[in-house]
C-alpha positions in Angstrom: -84.0 -277.5 -95.0 -86.0 -277.6 -91.8 -86.4 -281.1 -90.2 -88.9 -281.9 -87.4 -88.5 -285.3 -85.7 -91.2 -286.7 -83.4 -89.8 -289.2 -80.8 -92.0 -291.7 -79.0 -92.5 -290.9 -75.3 -91.0 -287.4 -75.7 -93.1 -284.3 -75.0 -91.5 -282.2 -77.7 -90.3 -282.7 -81.2 -86.7 -282.1 -82.3 -86.3 -279.3 -84.8 -83.1 -278.6 -86.7 -81.9 -276.9 -89.9 -79.9 -279.1 -92.3 -77.8 -278.3 -95.4 -78.8 -281.6 -96.9 -81.4 -281.8 -99.6 -84.8 -283.5 -99.3 -83.7 -286.6 -101.3 -80.7 -287.2 -99.1 -82.7 -286.6 -95.8 -85.4 -289.0 -97.1 -82.7 -291.6 -97.9 -81.3 -291.4 -94.3 -84.7 -291.7 -92.7 -85.7 -294.6 -95.0 -82.4 -296.4 -94.1 -83.2 -296.0 -90.4 -86.8 -297.1 -90.7 -86.0 -300.2 -92.8 -83.6 -301.5 -90.2 -80.4 -301.1 -92.1 -79.3 -298.3 -89.7 -80.0 -298.5 -85.9 -79.9 -294.7 -85.5 -81.1 -291.8 -87.4 -78.0 -289.5 -87.5 -78.3 -285.9 -88.7 -76.0 -282.9 -88.4 -77.5 -279.4 -88.3 -76.1 -276.2 -89.8 -74.1 -275.4 -86.6 -72.3 -278.8 -86.7 -74.3 -280.4 -83.8 -75.1 -284.0 -84.3 -78.6 -285.4 -83.5 -78.9 -289.2 -82.9 -82.3 -290.8 -82.6 -82.9 -294.6 -82.2 -84.7 -295.7 -85.3 -87.2 -297.8 -83.3 -88.4 -294.6 -81.4 -89.2 -292.5 -84.4 -92.8 -291.3 -84.6 -92.6 -289.0 -87.6 -90.1 -286.9 -89.6 -91.3 -283.7 -91.3 -89.1 -282.3 -94.0 -89.8 -278.8 -95.2 -88.4 -275.5 -96.2 -87.6 -273.1 -93.3 -90.3 -270.6 -92.6 -89.2 -267.0 -92.8 -90.5 -265.0 -89.8 -91.6 -261.5 -90.6 -90.7 -258.8 -88.2 -92.0 -255.2 -88.1 -95.0 -253.3 -89.4 -94.8 -253.9 -93.1 -97.7 -254.2 -95.6 -98.9 -257.7 -96.1 
C-alpha cells in the first residue's frame, strides 16, 4: 500500500510503500494522533524505518500504488 505523509514545515511529503493493510496503517496513525504514541513509526517494503513526530503530522494519505504505464500501447 502506498503511504504519503505530510509533515509540518517540510517542503515535500514522505512517500513509501508498505506491506501493511489499510486497517493496520490506520490504527498506527490513530494511535499517534491520539497521543498514545509520540512517534508515527512505519517500515517500508525495503526495510527502511520512517519515524515522524506525531505532533508534526499534517496529513496521511493511504492508497493503492499507482501503476505507471510505459510504452506506446493502446489506451
